[in-house]
N, C-alpha and C positions, 0 to 999 in steps of 0.2 A: 445702816443696818441695825438690827434691833440684838446687838448684844449685850448690851446691859441688862433687856428683858431675857433673854436668853438666859443670863448667868442666875437672876432671882427665879426663874420657874425652875432650873434647874438644881438649885437650893431647895427652895420648897419642895420637890417631889421627891428629894430624897433626904431629906430632912427627917427627923423626928413624927411619925405620923403620918409621912407622905407617901402615897399609892407606891413609890419606888425606894422606901426606907433600907440606907447603908447602913449597916453594924457592921462590926469587928467579930471575927471569930478563929478560934484555932482550927488550921484544916491542912491536916497533913506531917503538923510539926512547924508551920507558919503562923504568923498573924497577919489575917488578910481581910480585906473588905468582900463582904460578902451582901446578899440582899435579904432583910429580914425577913420577908413573908414569901419567899421562894419555895415552891413544892419541894419535896424532900428529894425526887427523883423524876427520869423522865418518863417511868410508869404513868403517874400522876396527868403527864400531859396528854399521851394518849388516852388514857381510860377517860377524861374527860371530854374528848372531843365523840365520847357516843351518842351526848345532847344534838348533836348534829344529825342526828341517824337518816332522816331523809333526803338530807341534802348531797348533793353529786359531789365524789371525793376524787378517784383517781380518771384521768382520761386518757385514753391511749389509742388512737390509730382509729376511732369509732366505738371502741370499749370505754365503757362507762361502769365506773362502781361507786356505790352509795357509800358513805359514811358506816350504814349499817352490812352492806355486805361488807366491807375492810376488816369491820369489828369481828366477822364470824370467820372470815380468812385468820385472822391474824390470832382469835384464839384456838382455833385448829391446829394453826404451825406452833403455837407456845406449848399447846397440849402435847402434839407427837414430836416436839423435843424432849418433853419429858420423857415420854413414854420409850424415848430411847434411851435413855440414862445421861442425857444432858442437865447441868446443875446449875444453878446462881454459880459464877466465877468461870465457867467456861467460858468458851469460844467458838462461835459460826461464822463460817467463809460465806461470803457473798460474791460472785463476780459475774457480771452479766451487763449487758446495757441498760438503759432508765427505761426498763419495764416496769408496770406495775407492783410484780412478786418482787422487787428490790425493796420499796418502800412497804410491803406488807410483812415479808421476812426481817427488817430492819426494824420496826414497831414490836413484833413476837418477841424478838432479843433481849431488846433494851427492858419491855416491860417486864422479864422474868429474873431480870440480873444478870443475861448472857451479856455477851461482849461480843457486837457484827462488827467481825473483820471486812474492810471494806476493801476489797481489791481492783487494782487499777485495771481495768476493761483492756487499755492498750497492751498490759504487758505481755513478752513474750513467754515461752514455757519456762524459760532459764529464771527469769524472774519472778515466775508466780510459784513454782517451785522453791525457792527460796524464802518469800511470804507466807507460804505454808508451813513450812520446815520451821518457819522461825514464831509462828504466831502458834501454831499445834491447835488447830481448831478440831472437834469433835464430829462436826457436819460442816460439807463445803457443798453450797447452791453455786450452780452455774448454766447459763443458756448453751447453745448449740455451739457456737463460735468458742467460747473457753472450755468445753467438754474437749472440741477437736485438740487441743493446745494440750489436756490434761492427756490425753489417747498417743499425742507424739512427746511426752517427756516422761519418759520412765520412772517411777517412784513419786511421781507428782503427788499425788491421794492417797501414798497406800496406806492403811488404816482407819483410811476417814471413809464415813459413810458421804456417799457421792449422789447428789438429788439434781436431776438435769429439768430444766424450763425453757418451755418452749421448745422441744426436742420434734423434728419433723419424722422421728420413727425410735423405736427403742432402741436403748444401749444396753449392753450386756453389765450387769455390776452398777448397774446407774438405776435410782429408788427415781420412778416417776411423781412429776409434783402433784398430780392429780391424785396421789395417796396422803399426800401430806393434807393437803386444803381438803380432802375428803375424810379426813379423821375424825371431826369432829370435837367435842368436848369443851369442857370452859375455859376459862382464862385461870391458870393456877396460882393459889394466893401465894405471893411473897413478899417480903419485906426486900425492898433497894438498899443498901448503903448508899449514902452522897458520893460518897467519894470511891464506890467502886467504876470499873472500867464500863462505859456505855458503850464504845466504839473504840476499835485500832485503827486510825486510817494511817496510812504509808505516806511520808512526806520522802524525798530524794534525799539521799546520803551521799556523805563528801567522800567516800571511801570506795564507789562502786556497787553500793545496794544501799536500798530504802531502809528508813529508820518506821518503827511502827510507834506512833505517838499515842498515848493511851487519854483518851479523851473522857473525863469524870462524868457521871449524872451532875454533880453540882455545876461545871463547869458548860455542860448544854443547853441547861434549866438557865443558866444566868446569862448566856448569851442568849436567850430567847427573851428572856425580859431585856436586858441592854436593848435589842432591836424595838421593843415594842416602846419603852421610855424614850429613845431618841426621837422615833418619831412625834409621840405625844409630846415632847419638850419644845422640840421646833416648831411644830404647829400653834401650841400652847403658846411659845413668845409671838410669833408672828399673829394670831389671833389681838393679843393685846395690846402689840403696837398698834397695830393697824386697825382694829374693830372687827374686820371681816373672820366672821368664824365658821370652821370648817361645818359640812354636812353632820347634822345629829347619827344619822344611821344612816353609813354609807353601805351599798351593796357587797356581800360577802365578796370576799378577793377571789379572783381568778387570775393564777401564777402559771408564765408557762417558763418552766422549768428547762434550760438549755444544755447546762454544762451537766457533768455526769454527778452524779449519786456518791461515787467514793470519794466526794471533798465536800469540804465545809460549806462552800457557796451554794452548790444547791442542797445538801441535805440540811447542815445545821441552819443554814441559815433563809431559804427560799422555802425547803418544807417545813420547819419547823413552826417557822412563821405563819404558812396558808394554814397548817393544820391547826395551828391553837388558837387560829380565828374562825373555822370551820367554812373555809375556803376550797376552791376546787383545786387539784395541780393538774394541768396539762403537760403531758409528756411525749417527746420527739424521738424516733428512731434515730436521725441524727440532724445535724443542725442544718438548714438551709431557711434562707432567709426568707426568699419568696413562699414556701411554704409556712414560715414562721406567719406572716402576714397573713394566709387565709386563715389560720387557726385563732389571729387575733378576732376577724371579721366574725366569724364562726360561734367562736367560744365566749366573743365578747370579753377579752381578757385586759387584766385590768391592771397586770404586773408584768414585765418580763425579768427574769434572773438568768443574769450573762455578764461574760466576760467585756468589757468594752467596744470592741469590736464587732460586736454581733447588732449593738444598737446602731452603730454606725452603717453597717452593710442594709438594716432594715430603713434606718432615713434615706439610704442613697438609692434602695432599687425600685426600679421603672415602676414597681407596680404600687409604690408608697400612696401617692396621689393620688391611687382610684380606689383604694382599700376602705372600708370605714374603721381606722382606728380611733373613735372618739371615745373607745370605753376605756384607753390607757389613763393611769394615773399616774403612773411612773415607769422610767425607765432608768433600771438601775446597772450599774460598771463595777463588779468586784473582782479580784483575783489577778488585778493589773490594774496601776492606775488609770483613771479615764483623763484623757487632753483635754485641754482647756476648753480647747475649739468645739471638741465634742461637748461639753456641757453647755454652750449658748447655743452649738445648732440644735440639740435635743429641746430646750427650752424655748426654740423658734420656731421650730418646724411641727412639733407634736401641740397642738393647741389645747390640748386637756390631760398633757403627762409631764409631770417637774423630773427632773434629772436629781439621780439619788448613786450615792455609793459609801462602802464602805469598804476601811482599810483593817486587814485582818492577817491570820495564818490559822494553819492545820492548829498549831503548837498554843493557841487561845481558843480554841472551840468554835473559833468564827470570828467577827470584831472585832477591833481596838477601839477605832473610831467609826462614826458615821456623818455623813452630813445630806442634806434635802432643800430640795425647793431653794427659796430666797436666798439663804444662807450658802448655798453650793453653787448660787450664780453669781452673788460677790466674791467668793473667792474661790476660782473654778480650778484653781492649782494646788488644793488644801485638801485633805484627806476628811477634815472635821474635828472636831474635839472628842476627847477619850470618852469612854463610857465610867459609869459612874463607880465601876465594884473593881477599876484598876487605879494604880499609883503609875504615873509616867514621869518619865526624866530623860533628856540627852546627857549622854556620859562620854569623857574623853577616851584616850587608847589605855589609860591607868586607871577608869572606873570612877574619875572625878564629876562629880556633876558640875555641867554646864550652866551659864546664867542663860534666861529667857533669849530668846533669837539667837542664839550661838548656835552651830553644826556639830551633832555628833551623834552616835551612834545611841537609838531607842532602846530604852529598857522600860519595861512593862512587869507590874506585880498584881494579881489578885487572884478570884477565885476561877474564872475561866482558863487560867493556866494549867497546861495537862500536867498529867501526876509525873511523866516521863517518859522514856523510849524504852519498850519491851526489849529485854536482854543487852541493853546498852549503858549498861551504868556511867560509861565515861562520857559518850556522847550527852546522857543528861546533866553531869557535872559540869560539863563545859558550856552547855544551854542555860541552866536553873542554877544560878550561884547567890548566894549573899540572901539568906533569907525567903526565896520566891521570886529574884528578879529573874525574869526571863530576855535574854539576848536575843533582841530582834533582828541583829543583823544588817538592820536599815539605817543608814545616815539619815538624818530630819530635823527639824527647826521645831519651836513652838512658838507662836505668837503673843500679842498681848490679851487675845479672846480667847487662848486657850486650843487654838485652831492647830493641828500637827500638820506639817507637809514634809513629803517624804521625797528625798532630793536625790538619791544615790543608793548605791547598794553594796553593804560591804563585805559580802559574801561574793566569791565567785561563782556567780548563779546566772541562767538567761532565764528571762521570763517569758516562756512561747505561748501567747493565747490563755494566759491562767496557770499555764502548768511550770512549775518550778523544775529546770533540769540545771542540775549543779557540774559545773565547767568538768570536775576532777573526775566526774561518773561518767561520764562518758569520754574524757581521756583513757581512765582506765579499761573501757572495754577496748579502745583504738590501739591502745600497748597490745592487746592480743594478738593482733596481725604482727607476724612476725618479720617482716620487710619495715616497719615502723621503727625509726630510730629515738626520734622526738616528735611532741606534738601538743599544741597548745589550743584550748578550747574556750572563744569566747561568744558574744550578742551581737549581732549584728541590727541595725533598727531594720524595723519593715512596717510599713502601713498597715497593713492587715492585722498580724499578730502581736504588734508590739516591739518581737524581738525573734528572729530566727538565730538557728545554732549555727557559728560557724567555725573553721578550724585550720591552722596552719601546721603544714606536716611535713619534718625529713625523713626522707626514707634512708637507709642503711646503704652503703656503700655496695654496688654490686646487684641491689634488687632493685625491680621496678614495680608501680605502685600506680594504678590511675583512678579516677573520680569512681568510676563503675564499680571497679573492684574493692575500692573502700567502703561504699556505701553498700554493698551486700555482703559485707564481712560485720557493718555496723548491724545490718537487719539481724542478723543471726546471734548478735550478743547483747542488744538492744531495745526496748521498744522505739516504733516507727519516728514516734513526736520527737527522740533525740538524736537520731539520725543529722549528722551535719548538713542543710542544705547549699553551704557555700564552703567550697575548700580549696585551700591554696598551698601548691608544692612549692616546698623552698629547698634553695639548694645550698645555703648557709644555717650553721647553728644559729638553734631562736633566740633572740637577745635573753638575758640574765641580768639581775641587778648583784649589787656587793653580797647579798645573801645566797643566790645560787636560783633562786626563784625565775621563773620565766617573766618576762614584762608585759603582763596580757594586756593592761590597758593601751599599752604603746602599742601593739601587735595590731589591737582592734582598730584603733583610731586611723594607722598608716594602712591596712590594710580593706578595712571595709570601705575604703572611700574609693577603691579600685573595683573593677568587673570580675566577680566570682567565677570561681566556675563552677 
């Protein structure tokens, strides 16, 4: 493979005078790697897309908005927000499915220095109420399903202007979306601080409630540049090594976004990259592989952004062979590790498309690594090399840097790392230490070519279809049932979703509890995707180690091999 050429290209692109020149700067008290020529904020990224005025931008179930129409709507939303007294530094919450309105509200917020709070659409009322009180938004945009949860949860949106999107009928006390987009007006003139919060995205917490990660404008812009850089570097390395050049002017991207916009996979990676390039974004009401194939054929989709299971379901679907997929140039998998067999199957079954993945976190505003095409096929179990604005290292339990190839927790440092977690200085201090090093919680190794391999998870977490589910968070909810004496949550391997949630439960003497009752209880205190699919009721105390902690891995290995309830 062309690793020496890739190394030379990376140095050339990021060196003095390079297209992606890297320098160092003082950022929030730390000396970090930054892109020298990066736009100062996300505002500039959005405003520059007006050049694509007549191109299609947002497509959803027969609805189409051009860039010109999107800019008109975004200007109106921003002007309306200012008319309501919203100012730079304030927050606005968004809770809805992947409707076009999600993106319009997001761009309006970031363009005027207002932080967009991405509410997890799967949350129940209690979880939504926590995030609302935690983030204190001035305005709350919600669709009909989320408005129903507001109505069912007293105090959830008290003192907040509530805007309803796609409401089948008027709601008392709820401002209709038409009033916002019909407000009119120009985009307010503001100067946005690069280190101001662009958005607050919630990531599962280890203590029962999620943590609001503060993604900065600098970090979000750097993530966009990282993605463009990665594609450029790997394509150029292959071209120089083989003499085979990529098309000079490929058609505008048409991206099918299949994961929720309240996550960095869809928003910071899929939507940002497509928007900056003047491409079209196709949205779905909910994921369905057959429906996705129809969209690929209808809109000449060039890339599908989702979790790995979606690519597998597409190529295994009975309609795959009869569907025209010749427009596809890439199938990407993020939010979970792509199984090596799937990498090779994508390369083999989709004649025009190459496999792509990125490894990243909410806490890094997107990707830490990225790999595509020949490099991914050659090392299908890797996550690719790190992006140029990061320093990376693997460390032992004492924080000592390990030698190349040795297994340790991956730490990263760079301008894409979040500012911290709102209202959680304890969690921030535990996660980001020693001058800006982010502890990823993932066990990894780095090979001689700089490619990173994620081999295990240090955190007690289940990665279900790209969603992080912290074991202790689910346990905290289960313990709220009066009959539960002990419980231990762990991941169970699942072919479709990567992992499913499993739990071992010991019931208090004299009490009774069955799977149906336990799951009903869980649905009342946590989002549906966190509810255990597998339940084991044990009659003896759960095994513990010398320090008194449950032996989670031993339980997982012992029980997951059995048929669960």
